[in-house]
C-alpha positions as CSV (number, residue, x, y, z in Angstrom):
1,M,161.7,-48.8,-18.8
2,I,157.9,-48.8,-18.5
3,R,157.1,-47.7,-14.9
4,T,155.0,-50.4,-13.1
5,T,152.0,-48.5,-11.1
6,N,150.4,-51.7,-9.4
7,G,151.7,-51.1,-5.7
8,S,152.9,-47.9,-6.0
9,G,150.4,-46.4,-3.9
10,R,149.5,-43.4,-6.2
11,R,146.5,-41.6,-5.8
12,I,143.9,-41.2,-8.4
13,L,143.8,-38.6,-10.8
14,T,147.8,-37.9,-10.3
15,F,150.4,-38.7,-12.9
16,P,154.0,-39.1,-11.3
17,A,155.1,-40.4,-14.6
18,V,158.7,-39.1,-15.6
19,H,160.3,-37.9,-18.8
20,P,162.6,-41.0,-20.3
21,C,166.4,-39.9,-20.5
22,V,167.7,-38.2,-23.1
23,N,170.3,-40.4,-24.3
24,I,168.0,-43.4,-24.2
25,A,168.5,-45.7,-27.5
26,P,165.8,-44.6,-30.3
27,S,165.0,-48.6,-30.5
28,T,164.7,-49.2,-26.6
29,L,162.3,-46.0,-26.7
30,L,159.8,-47.2,-29.5
31,S,159.9,-50.8,-27.5
32,S,158.4,-48.9,-24.7
33,L,156.0,-46.9,-26.9
34,I,154.7,-50.0,-28.3
35,T,154.3,-51.5,-25.5
36,L,152.4,-48.6,-23.4
37,S,150.1,-48.4,-26.7
38,D,149.1,-52.4,-26.6
39,R,148.6,-51.7,-22.7
40,I,146.1,-48.5,-23.2
41,D,144.6,-50.8,-26.2
42,N,144.0,-53.5,-23.7
43,F,141.3,-51.5,-21.9
44,K,138.9,-51.6,-24.9
45,H,137.6,-54.7,-23.0
46,K,137.0,-53.0,-19.4
47,F,134.4,-50.9,-18.1
48,F,134.5,-47.6,-17.7
49,S,132.2,-46.2,-15.0
50,S,132.0,-42.7,-16.6
51,N,133.8,-41.0,-20.2
52,K,132.6,-43.9,-21.9
53,R,132.8,-42.4,-25.4
54,N,135.9,-39.9,-24.6
55,A,138.0,-43.5,-23.6
56,K,136.8,-45.5,-26.3
57,N,138.1,-42.7,-28.8
58,A,141.1,-42.4,-27.0
59,I,141.9,-46.0,-26.9
60,R,141.1,-45.8,-31.1
61,L,143.7,-42.9,-31.8
62,I,146.1,-44.8,-29.7
63,Q,145.4,-47.9,-31.7
64,L,146.0,-46.4,-35.3
65,F,149.3,-44.7,-33.7
66,Q,150.7,-48.5,-33.5
67,P,151.5,-49.8,-37.1
68,F,153.3,-45.8,-37.4
69,F,155.5,-47.4,-34.5
70,H,156.0,-50.9,-35.7
71,E,157.1,-49.4,-39.2
72,I,159.9,-46.9,-37.9
73,H,160.7,-49.7,-34.8
74,E,161.6,-52.3,-37.7
75,N,163.3,-49.8,-40.9
76,H,165.0,-47.3,-38.6
77,S,167.9,-48.4,-35.8
78,N,169.0,-44.3,-36.1
79,L,166.8,-41.3,-35.9
80,P,167.7,-37.9,-35.6
81,S,167.3,-36.0,-32.3
82,P,163.8,-34.0,-33.7
83,A,162.5,-37.9,-34.2
84,T,163.7,-39.0,-30.7
85,L,162.2,-35.3,-29.1
86,C,158.6,-36.7,-31.0
87,F,158.8,-39.9,-29.3
88,S,160.0,-38.9,-26.0
89,E,157.2,-36.4,-25.6
90,L,154.1,-39.4,-27.0
91,Y,156.0,-41.4,-23.9
92,F,155.3,-39.1,-21.6
93,T,151.7,-38.2,-22.9
94,F,150.9,-41.8,-23.5
95,Q,151.9,-43.1,-19.7
96,K,149.8,-40.0,-18.3
97,L,146.9,-41.8,-20.4
98,L,147.4,-44.8,-19.3
99,F,147.3,-43.6,-15.4
100,L,143.9,-42.0,-17.0
101,M,142.8,-45.7,-18.1
102,E,143.6,-47.3,-14.8
103,D,141.5,-44.0,-12.9
104,L,138.5,-44.7,-14.8
105,T,138.2,-48.6,-14.6
106,H,139.5,-48.3,-10.7
107,E,137.2,-51.0,-8.4
108,G,136.0,-48.7,-5.8
109,A,136.4,-45.3,-7.7
110,R,133.6,-45.4,-9.9
111,L,131.5,-42.7,-7.7
112,L,134.6,-40.1,-7.6
113,M,135.3,-40.8,-11.3
114,L,131.6,-40.1,-11.6
115,M,131.7,-36.9,-10.2
116,E,135.2,-35.8,-11.5
117,S,133.9,-36.6,-15.2
118,G,134.0,-33.0,-16.4
119,R,137.7,-32.5,-15.1
120,V,138.6,-36.0,-17.1
121,A,137.0,-34.8,-20.2
122,T,139.4,-32.1,-19.7
123,M,142.4,-34.3,-19.1
124,F,141.7,-36.3,-22.0
125,R,141.8,-33.1,-24.3
126,V,144.7,-32.0,-22.6
127,L,146.7,-35.1,-23.8
128,F,145.2,-35.7,-27.0
129,R,146.3,-31.7,-27.8
130,S,150.1,-32.4,-26.4
131,V,150.0,-35.6,-29.0
132,A,149.4,-33.2,-31.7
133,T,152.1,-30.6,-30.4
134,A,154.5,-34.0,-30.0
135,L,153.7,-35.1,-34.1
136,D,154.7,-31.7,-35.2
137,V,158.3,-32.1,-34.4
138,F,158.4,-35.2,-36.0
139,P,161.0,-34.9,-39.2
140,F,158.9,-36.5,-42.3
141,D,161.7,-34.8,-44.4
142,S,164.5,-36.7,-43.0
143,V,162.7,-39.8,-41.6
144,E,161.4,-42.3,-44.4
145,V,158.1,-43.6,-44.0
146,S,155.4,-45.2,-46.2
147,V,152.6,-42.6,-47.9
148,E,150.3,-44.8,-45.7
149,A,151.8,-44.2,-42.5
150,K,152.5,-40.6,-43.5
151,E,148.8,-39.8,-44.5
152,E,147.5,-42.1,-41.3
153,V,149.7,-39.3,-38.7
154,L,148.4,-36.6,-40.0
155,L,145.0,-37.5,-39.7
156,L,146.0,-38.6,-36.5
157,M,147.3,-35.3,-35.3
158,K,144.4,-33.5,-37.2
159,Q,142.1,-35.6,-35.0
160,A,143.9,-35.2,-32.0
161,R,144.3,-31.3,-32.0
162,E,140.4,-31.4,-33.5
163,G,138.8,-34.0,-31.7
164,R,136.4,-33.3,-29.1
165,F,136.6,-34.8,-25.5
166,D,133.8,-32.9,-24.2
167,F,131.8,-33.5,-20.8
168,E,129.6,-36.4,-21.7
169,D,125.7,-35.4,-21.8
170,D,125.5,-38.7,-20.0
171,D,127.6,-38.1,-17.3
172,K,126.2,-34.4,-16.7
173,D,122.7,-35.8,-16.2
174,L,124.2,-38.2,-13.6
175,V,126.7,-35.9,-11.9
176,M,123.3,-33.7,-11.3
177,C,121.8,-36.3,-10.0
178,V,123.8,-36.8,-7.3
179,K,124.4,-33.7,-6.4
180,N,120.4,-34.0,-6.3
181,V,120.2,-36.2,-3.7
182,L,123.3,-34.6,-1.6
183,N,120.8,-31.6,-1.6
184,L,118.1,-33.8,0.0
185,F,120.4,-35.3,2.5
186,E,121.3,-31.9,4.3
187,K,117.8,-31.0,4.4
188,R,117.6,-34.4,6.2
189,V,115.1,-35.6,3.5
190,A,115.0,-39.4,2.1
191,P,115.6,-39.1,-1.7
192,N,113.6,-41.4,-4.2
193,K,115.2,-44.4,-4.2
194,C,114.7,-45.1,-8.2
195,D,117.4,-42.1,-8.3
196,L,120.1,-43.9,-6.4
197,K,119.3,-47.0,-8.7
198,R,119.5,-44.9,-12.0
199,V,123.1,-43.6,-10.4
200,L,124.3,-47.2,-9.1
201,D,123.2,-48.7,-12.6
202,Y,125.2,-46.2,-14.6
203,I,128.3,-46.5,-13.0
204,G,128.2,-50.7,-12.6
205,V,127.5,-50.8,-9.0
206,L,125.2,-53.7,-8.7
207,K,126.0,-55.8,-5.5
208,W,126.6,-55.0,-2.0
209,S,130.1,-56.1,-2.2
210,E,131.0,-53.3,-5.1
211,S,129.1,-50.6,-3.1
212,N,131.6,-51.8,0.1
213,K,134.2,-51.0,-2.2
214,E,133.7,-48.0,-3.0
215,V,133.2,-46.5,0.4
216,K,136.0,-48.3,1.7
217,F,137.7,-46.4,-1.3
218,L,136.4,-43.0,-0.5
219,D,136.9,-43.6,3.3
220,C,140.5,-44.1,2.2
221,E,140.4,-41.0,0.6
222,I,139.4,-39.1,3.2
223,G,141.8,-40.3,5.6
224,F,144.9,-38.9,3.0
225,E,143.1,-35.5,2.7
226,W,142.8,-35.0,6.3
227,L,146.3,-35.3,6.9
228,N,147.0,-33.0,4.4
229,E,144.1,-31.0,6.2
230,E,142.5,-30.4,2.7
231,K,139.1,-29.3,4.7
232,R,137.2,-28.5,1.1
233,K,138.2,-32.0,-0.8
234,V,137.2,-33.6,2.8
235,G,133.4,-32.0,2.7
236,F,133.2,-33.4,-0.9
237,L,134.5,-36.9,-0.5
238,S,132.5,-37.0,2.8
239,S,129.1,-36.4,0.9
240,L,129.8,-39.3,-1.7
241,M,130.9,-41.7,0.7
242,G,127.5,-40.8,2.8
243,F,125.7,-41.3,-0.4
244,M,127.2,-44.3,-0.8
245,S,126.7,-45.3,3.1
246,Y,123.0,-45.0,2.2
247,C,122.8,-46.8,-1.1
248,R,124.7,-49.7,0.6
249,C,122.2,-50.0,3.1
250,V,118.4,-48.8,1.4
251,V,119.0,-50.1,-2.0
252,M,120.6,-53.5,-1.1
253,E,118.7,-54.0,1.6
254,V,117.5,-57.5,0.8
255,M,120.5,-58.8,-0.2
256,N,122.2,-61.8,1.7
257,C,124.3,-60.8,4.5
258,E,126.5,-63.2,3.6
259,E,128.0,-61.7,0.6
260,G,129.1,-59.0,2.8
261,K,130.3,-61.3,5.2
262,G,132.6,-63.5,3.0
263,N,133.5,-65.9,5.8
264,K,134.1,-62.4,8.0
265,K,136.1,-61.2,5.1
266,I,134.7,-57.7,7.1
267,D,136.9,-58.3,9.8
268,T,140.2,-58.1,8.7
269,R,141.3,-59.0,12.4
270,R,142.3,-62.5,11.6
271,E,144.2,-62.0,8.5
272,N,146.7,-59.4,10.6
273,E,147.1,-61.8,13.0
274,M,148.1,-64.0,10.7
275,I,150.7,-61.5,9.0
276,L,151.7,-60.6,12.8
277,S,152.5,-64.3,13.8
278,C,155.3,-64.1,11.1
279,V,157.2,-61.4,12.6
280,N,158.8,-60.4,16.2
281,S,157.3,-57.4,18.1
282,D,160.7,-56.4,19.2
283,D,161.3,-55.5,15.9
284,F,158.7,-52.6,16.4
285,L,160.2,-50.8,19.1
286,C,162.8,-48.1,18.2
287,P,166.5,-49.3,19.3
288,I,167.3,-46.1,21.0
289,T,164.0,-45.5,23.0
290,L,162.6,-49.0,23.3
291,E,159.1,-47.6,22.9
292,L,157.5,-48.6,20.2
293,M,157.8,-47.0,16.6
294,S,155.0,-44.2,15.4
295,D,157.2,-43.1,12.0
296,P,160.1,-45.7,11.8
297,V,162.7,-44.3,9.3
298,T,165.3,-46.3,8.1
299,I,169.4,-45.1,7.6
300,E,172.1,-45.5,5.6
301,T,173.6,-48.3,7.2
302,G,170.0,-50.3,7.1
303,H,169.1,-50.1,10.6
304,T,165.4,-48.3,11.5
305,Y,164.6,-46.3,14.4
306,D,161.6,-43.8,14.9
307,R,162.1,-40.5,13.6
308,S,161.7,-38.5,16.7
309,S,164.6,-40.4,18.5
310,I,167.2,-40.4,15.4
311,L,166.6,-36.7,14.6
312,K,167.5,-35.9,18.5
313,W,170.5,-38.6,18.2
314,F,172.2,-36.7,15.2
315,R,171.0,-33.1,16.7
316,S,173.1,-34.4,19.7
317,G,176.1,-34.0,17.3
318,N,176.3,-38.0,16.5
319,A,177.0,-38.8,12.5
320,I,177.1,-42.7,13.5
321,C,174.6,-44.8,13.6
322,P,173.2,-46.0,17.1
323,K,173.4,-49.7,16.9
324,T,176.8,-50.2,15.0
325,G,178.5,-46.9,15.6
326,K,179.9,-46.8,12.0
327,S,180.3,-43.3,10.7
328,L,177.7,-42.1,8.2
329,D,177.9,-40.4,4.8
330,S,174.6,-38.9,4.8
331,I,171.8,-38.6,7.7
332,E,168.9,-39.3,4.8
333,L,166.3,-40.4,6.6
334,V,164.1,-43.0,4.3
335,P,160.4,-43.8,5.4
336,N,160.1,-47.7,6.3
337,L,156.5,-47.4,5.1
338,V,155.9,-51.7,5.5
339,L,157.1,-51.6,9.3
340,K,154.9,-48.6,9.9
341,R,151.6,-50.9,8.6
342,L,152.9,-53.7,10.6
343,I,152.8,-51.8,13.4
344,H,149.6,-49.7,12.6
345,Q,148.0,-53.3,12.3
346,Y,149.4,-55.1,15.4
347,C,147.9,-52.1,17.6
348,N,145.0,-52.8,16.2
349,V,144.7,-56.2,16.8
350,K,146.5,-55.9,20.3
351,G,143.6,-52.8,20.9
352,I,146.7,-50.4,21.6
353,P,146.4,-46.9,20.5
354,F,148.9,-46.3,17.6
355,A,151.1,-43.7,18.7
356,D,151.6,-41.6,15.3
357,S,149.7,-38.3,17.3
358,G,149.4,-36.2,14.2
359,R,147.9,-38.9,12.3
360,R,146.2,-40.3,15.5
361,N,144.7,-36.7,16.0
362,H,143.3,-36.7,12.5
363,D,141.7,-40.3,12.9
364,I,139.5,-39.6,15.8
365,A,138.8,-36.3,14.4
366,R,137.1,-37.6,11.0
367,T,135.6,-40.2,12.8
368,V,133.9,-38.1,15.2
369,Q,132.7,-35.6,12.6
370,T,131.2,-36.2,9.1
371,G,133.2,-33.3,6.8
372,S,129.9,-32.3,5.2
373,D,126.1,-31.6,6.4
374,A,125.2,-33.9,3.5
375,A,127.7,-36.9,5.2
376,E,125.5,-36.0,8.6
377,G,122.0,-35.7,6.9
378,A,122.5,-39.5,5.3
379,M,124.3,-41.1,8.6
380,K,121.3,-39.9,10.6
381,L,118.4,-40.7,8.1
382,L,120.2,-44.1,7.3
383,A,120.2,-44.7,11.4
384,G,116.4,-44.1,11.5
385,F,116.2,-46.4,8.1
386,L,118.2,-49.5,10.2
387,C,116.5,-48.9,13.1
388,E,112.5,-49.1,11.6
389,S,114.0,-52.3,9.8
390,L,115.5,-53.5,13.1
391,E,111.6,-52.8,14.8
392,N,109.2,-53.9,12.0
393,G,111.2,-55.7,9.5
394,N,111.1,-59.8,9.0
395,V,114.0,-61.7,9.9
396,E,116.0,-61.0,6.5
397,H,115.5,-57.5,6.9
398,K,116.2,-57.7,10.8
399,N,119.3,-59.4,9.9
400,H,120.5,-57.1,7.5
401,A,120.1,-54.0,9.3
402,A,122.1,-55.8,12.4
403,F,124.9,-55.8,9.9
404,E,124.9,-53.0,8.3
405,I,124.5,-51.4,11.8
406,R,128.1,-53.2,12.6
407,V,130.0,-52.3,9.4
408,L,128.9,-48.7,10.0
409,T,129.9,-48.6,13.3
410,K,133.1,-50.5,13.5
411,T,135.8,-47.2,12.9
412,S,133.1,-44.2,12.9
413,I,132.1,-42.3,16.4
414,F,129.5,-40.4,14.9
415,S,127.6,-43.7,13.1
416,R,127.6,-45.1,16.8
417,S,126.0,-41.8,17.8
418,C,123.3,-41.5,15.8
419,L,122.6,-44.7,16.0
420,V,122.2,-45.2,20.0
421,E,120.3,-41.8,19.4
422,A,117.5,-43.7,17.2
423,G,117.2,-46.3,20.0
424,S,119.2,-49.1,18.0
425,V,120.8,-50.6,21.4
426,P,117.4,-52.3,22.9
427,L,116.1,-53.4,19.5
428,L,119.6,-55.0,18.5
429,L,119.2,-56.2,22.3
430,L,115.9,-58.3,21.8
431,L,118.0,-59.7,18.2
432,L,120.2,-61.3,20.7
433,A,117.6,-64.2,21.0
434,S,117.2,-64.6,17.4
435,S,118.0,-68.3,17.0
436,D,119.3,-67.5,13.6
437,S,122.8,-67.7,14.2
438,S,123.9,-64.6,11.5
439,A,120.9,-62.5,13.2
440,Q,122.7,-63.2,16.5
441,E,126.4,-63.0,15.6
442,N,125.7,-59.8,13.5
443,S,123.3,-58.1,16.8
444,I,126.3,-58.8,19.4
445,A,129.0,-57.6,17.1
446,A,126.9,-54.2,16.6
447,L,126.5,-54.0,20.2
448,L,130.3,-54.7,20.3
449,N,131.1,-51.8,18.4
450,L,128.1,-49.9,20.1
451,S,129.8,-50.5,23.4
452,K,133.0,-48.0,22.6
453,Y,131.1,-45.3,22.9
454,S,130.4,-44.4,27.0
455,K,126.2,-43.2,26.1
456,S,125.2,-46.9,24.7
457,R,126.8,-48.6,27.6
458,S,124.4,-47.7,30.3
459,E,121.4,-48.4,27.6
460,M,122.6,-51.7,27.5
461,V,122.3,-52.2,31.2
462,E,119.0,-50.8,32.0
463,N,117.5,-52.2,28.8
464,W,118.2,-55.6,31.0
465,G,121.5,-56.0,28.7
466,L,123.2,-57.7,30.8
467,E,121.4,-60.9,31.2
468,M,121.1,-60.8,27.4
469,I,124.6,-60.9,26.5
470,V,125.3,-62.9,29.2
471,G,123.2,-65.6,27.8
472,V,125.0,-65.0,24.3
473,L,128.1,-65.6,26.1
474,N,127.3,-68.9,28.0
475,K,124.8,-70.4,24.9
476,G,125.5,-68.7,21.6
477,V,124.8,-70.2,18.5
478,T,128.1,-70.0,17.2
479,I,131.5,-69.6,19.1
480,E,132.2,-66.0,17.2
481,A,129.4,-64.9,18.9
482,K,130.4,-65.7,22.4
483,Q,133.9,-64.2,21.9
484,H,132.0,-60.8,20.9
485,A,129.6,-61.1,23.8
486,A,133.0,-61.1,25.9
487,A,134.5,-58.0,24.5
488,V,131.2,-56.2,25.2
489,L,131.3,-57.2,28.8
490,F,134.8,-56.0,29.0
491,Y,133.9,-52.0,28.1
492,L,130.8,-52.4,30.2
493,A,133.2,-53.2,32.9
494,T,134.8,-49.6,32.4
495,N,131.8,-48.2,34.7
496,A,132.3,-49.7,38.4
497,D,128.9,-49.8,39.2
498,H,128.3,-52.2,35.8
499,G,131.5,-54.1,36.3
500,N,129.5,-55.0,39.6
501,L,126.5,-56.0,38.0
502,I,128.4,-58.1,35.7
503,G,130.2,-59.9,38.3
504,Q,126.7,-60.6,40.2
505,E,125.2,-62.7,37.0
506,P,125.2,-66.2,38.3
507,E,127.0,-67.5,34.9
508,A,129.2,-64.2,33.9
509,I,132.2,-65.3,35.2
510,P,132.0,-69.3,35.0
511,S,130.8,-68.5,30.7
512,L,134.4,-66.3,30.7
513,I,135.9,-69.3,32.3
514,N,134.4,-71.6,29.8
515,L,135.1,-69.4,26.8
516,I,138.8,-69.6,27.3
517,K,138.7,-73.2,27.8
518,D,137.7,-73.5,24.2
519,G,141.1,-73.1,23.3
520,T,141.2,-70.9,20.2
521,D,143.1,-67.8,20.5
522,R,140.6,-65.6,20.0
523,S,138.0,-66.7,23.0
524,I,140.9,-66.9,25.1
525,K,142.3,-63.4,24.3
526,N,138.6,-62.0,24.5
527,G,138.2,-63.9,28.2
528,L,141.4,-62.5,29.5
529,V,140.6,-59.0,28.4
530,A,136.9,-59.3,30.5
531,I,138.3,-61.0,33.0
532,F,140.9,-58.5,33.2
533,G,138.3,-55.6,33.2
534,L,136.2,-57.3,35.9
535,L,139.1,-57.3,38.0
536,R,139.0,-53.5,38.4
537,H,136.2,-54.4,40.9
538,H,137.2,-56.1,44.3
539,E,134.3,-57.4,44.3
540,N,134.6,-60.0,41.3
541,Q,138.2,-61.4,42.9
542,K,136.7,-64.2,45.0
543,K,134.2,-65.1,42.7
544,L,137.1,-65.9,40.0
545,L,139.1,-68.0,42.5
546,A,135.6,-69.8,43.3
547,A,135.3,-70.2,39.6
548,E,139.1,-72.1,39.5
549,A,140.9,-69.3,37.2
550,I,144.2,-69.4,38.5
551,P,144.9,-73.0,38.1
552,L,143.5,-72.4,34.0
553,L,145.9,-69.4,33.9
554,V,148.7,-71.4,34.9
555,N,148.0,-73.8,32.5
556,I,147.9,-71.0,29.6
557,L,151.3,-69.6,30.9
558,K,152.9,-73.1,30.4
559,A,151.1,-74.0,27.0
560,S,150.8,-70.5,24.9
561,E,153.4,-69.2,23.0
562,K,151.0,-66.3,22.0
563,E,153.0,-63.1,23.8
564,D,149.8,-61.1,24.3
565,I,147.7,-64.1,25.3
566,I,151.1,-64.8,28.1
567,T,151.0,-61.2,29.0
568,D,146.8,-61.2,29.3
569,S,147.1,-64.1,31.9
570,L,150.0,-62.5,33.4
571,A,148.0,-59.2,33.9
572,I,145.4,-61.2,35.9
573,L,147.3,-63.0,38.2
574,A,149.7,-60.2,38.8
575,T,146.3,-58.1,39.9
576,L,145.0,-61.9,41.7
577,A,148.4,-61.6,43.8
578,E,147.8,-58.4,45.5
579,K,145.5,-59.8,48.4
580,S,146.7,-63.4,50.7
581,D,143.8,-65.5,49.5
582,G,144.9,-65.1,45.6
583,T,148.7,-65.4,46.4
584,M,148.1,-68.6,48.5
585,E,146.4,-70.2,45.2
586,I,148.9,-68.9,43.1
587,L,151.6,-70.6,44.7
588,Q,149.6,-73.8,45.3
589,F,148.9,-74.1,41.7
590,G,153.4,-73.7,41.0
591,A,152.8,-70.6,39.7
592,L,156.1,-69.5,41.1
593,H,158.5,-71.6,39.2
594,V,156.6,-70.4,36.1
595,A,156.7,-66.7,37.0
596,V,160.3,-66.9,37.1
597,E,160.8,-68.9,33.8
598,V,158.4,-66.7,32.0
599,M,160.7,-63.3,33.3
600,S,164.0,-65.0,32.3
601,S,162.5,-65.8,28.8
602,S,164.2,-63.7,25.9
603,T,160.7,-63.7,24.3
604,T,158.5,-62.3,27.0
605,S,157.3,-58.9,26.1
606,R,158.3,-55.5,27.7
607,F,154.8,-55.8,29.1
608,G,154.6,-59.0,30.5
609,K,157.9,-58.4,32.0
610,E,156.0,-55.5,33.7
611,H,153.4,-58.0,34.7
612,C,155.9,-60.3,35.9
613,V,157.9,-58.2,38.5
614,S,154.3,-57.3,39.5
615,L,153.4,-60.9,40.2
616,L,156.4,-61.7,41.7
617,L,156.9,-58.7,44.0
618,S,153.5,-59.7,45.3
619,L,153.9,-63.4,46.0
620,S,156.9,-62.4,47.6
621,I,155.4,-60.0,50.3
622,N,152.1,-61.8,50.6
623,G,153.7,-65.6,50.5
624,G,156.7,-64.8,53.3
625,E,160.1,-65.9,53.1
626,N,159.6,-69.9,51.5
627,V,158.9,-67.6,48.6
628,V,161.7,-65.0,48.6
629,G,164.1,-67.9,49.5
630,H,163.1,-69.8,46.4
631,L,163.2,-66.7,44.5
632,V,167.0,-65.4,45.8
633,K,168.0,-69.2,44.3
634,R,167.4,-68.1,40.9
635,S,170.6,-66.3,39.7
636,S,168.7,-65.5,36.6
637,L,166.1,-64.1,38.0
638,M,168.3,-61.3,39.6
639,E,170.2,-60.3,35.9
640,S,166.3,-60.2,34.6
641,L,165.6,-58.1,37.4
642,Y,168.3,-55.1,37.2
643,S,167.8,-55.7,33.0
644,Q,164.2,-54.2,34.2
645,L,165.9,-51.2,35.5
646,S,167.6,-49.5,32.6
647,E,165.1,-51.6,29.9
648,G,161.9,-51.7,31.2
649,T,158.7,-48.7,31.7
650,S,159.2,-46.4,34.3
651,R,156.6,-48.7,36.4
652,A,158.4,-51.8,35.7
653,S,162.0,-50.6,37.0
654,K,160.3,-49.2,40.3
655,K,158.4,-52.2,40.9
656,A,162.2,-54.6,40.1
657,S,163.8,-51.9,42.5
658,A,161.2,-52.8,44.8
659,L,161.6,-56.7,44.4
660,I,165.4,-56.6,44.8
661,K,165.2,-55.1,47.6
662,V,163.0,-57.3,49.2
663,L,165.8,-59.8,48.1
664,H,168.9,-57.7,49.4
665,D,167.2,-57.8,52.9
666,F,166.5,-61.2,53.2
667,Y,170.1,-62.6,52.1
668,E,171.6,-60.0,54.6
669,R,169.0,-61.2,57.4
670,R,170.4,-65.1,56.7
671,S,173.8,-64.1,56.2
672,S,173.5,-62.3,59.5
673,G,172.2,-65.3,61.3
674,Y,168.5,-62.9,61.8
675,K,165.4,-65.5,61.5
676,A,162.7,-63.7,62.3
677,S,160.3,-62.9,59.3
678,V,159.9,-59.3,58.7
679,I,157.8,-59.5,55.7
680,P,154.3,-58.5,56.2
681,R,151.9,-61.6,55.6
682,E,148.4,-59.7,54.6
683,Q,148.5,-56.3,52.5
684,S,147.2,-55.2,49.7
685,I,150.4,-54.4,47.2
686,H,149.9,-51.2,45.0
687,V,153.5,-50.7,43.8
688,W,153.6,-47.7,40.8
């Protein structure tokens, strides 16, 4: 009967408690009350960041109820309805009180709970007034209890009704201190570090990891409010997040960066990759549209569809399950939140924009905007502080500044713009030459995040950054630093001029090839993505051939079982095959047979098959009749190509149609005895 709150997703200061059923057995009701009171009593050992005295008084009052509950439970199996009503109301109130205790001790919510301490004090007062009201109806005349228990309950009623649950003076002082700091942020004035430390000490945020929890929690709350379009609360939460971000960097400036890194715990990508390795990405596609679902919902039969697709299906008059054909008694849609979270993780790992347009627009807006003047001021002050540390600090301070920039720029576009404008790019580039592995890795990771902001890319190139970044790619102290460097080159290559300049760096393409040869999934992935970015510039294609990229890519296709790595390898090979010299080398290393096998495999992704069709089409047109003749003999290929006409993307469908025509024309010529080749041998292929 006790409602479990762990993992329920309940928001702070919301109380989703429900009344117990009216026909519940009194013994069960009393057992639940005893359990609830025990759980509340356990909070006496926990730390309260605010409302310390109120929480202590509340726990003490709940403890005083326990003998009364036990006496009733042991001596009375049947209770009159007024007694049951009393205990039912107490259960309802106690559950709210339990939620309040959970919120007050919630790790990550300490600053927010301090700022809400006046409201929380009022909640305590209201809840214990409710306790007194519930006890008013208890029928002492018809339910026999000991004199001591009755006197105790009457005293509790008085204390609950008259007890002072006020906005505590210490809380008031600290709330005012935070507000004063926020006012200084709005005026672009750096606050006194002692004031910041006073707040952190009071709420028990003493480590970098604890302050980082606060920032993450507030960021999550802001995300909820953006969805709900609660702009007023967004401003308030953004200000608190700015306060805590500033504290994390400035007050804890000499912390050991390893505490924050925690073996790369700040980067959840590996964790996501491990989770996603256990699922089939085809399950993320809507069975109706075969597109990635943005809002998966489950219907009565247990099958999941994208909300917009299944609604369109129902509106067309179809009251059946599209997959099973079973008639539906109900067309109720149940959100599949677990699957939605997995799809979101999948998109993050693969670099795919999440298709939830409404949510994504909100997310983009809140990373571009700060939400409040105080948050904007805090970020600009912080950018200046970190750049000062990078320029004039010792090795430890420089490392910490790079690490903080890495964290701040991971998701926030506004943070990136502030740090670029403050001059962080050339300072981070200088730090790449550090022999300290942590400093080099943090600086290249920070540059990776900044490279997602277009204005930073020209700064990197203008400050001789290409040579430094390629240097890390070639001789980085750690493999992680090399992986980050490859990703930076990918973003830089989005500019045509930059892509050409990267190709002109003698060690750039060979170093990417060596990174792929490292063999770890992330090294292969980052290396392939960077190479694909460089292929947008035709001057780099011959350099890739000279670096012996094709045999490496063919071996990856033969050996790898990772869907995204196979897809990326096919994309590069398809691009190289558009030119005849690329086609000849691809054929020389036996990629034709491998491509046909990949095309016919049921495990190949939709995008992988699209690139596979492109590759086979280019090989057919540039490779001549020997290639086409080989493909015509592969009966399974034609079946796969026809499936692309209906199941593939629009681009895959067009390319499959073109390849089918090439194969049919060849077959008809051979059938009629016409031997001359009509397939051009030298041309660049661009079929869209």
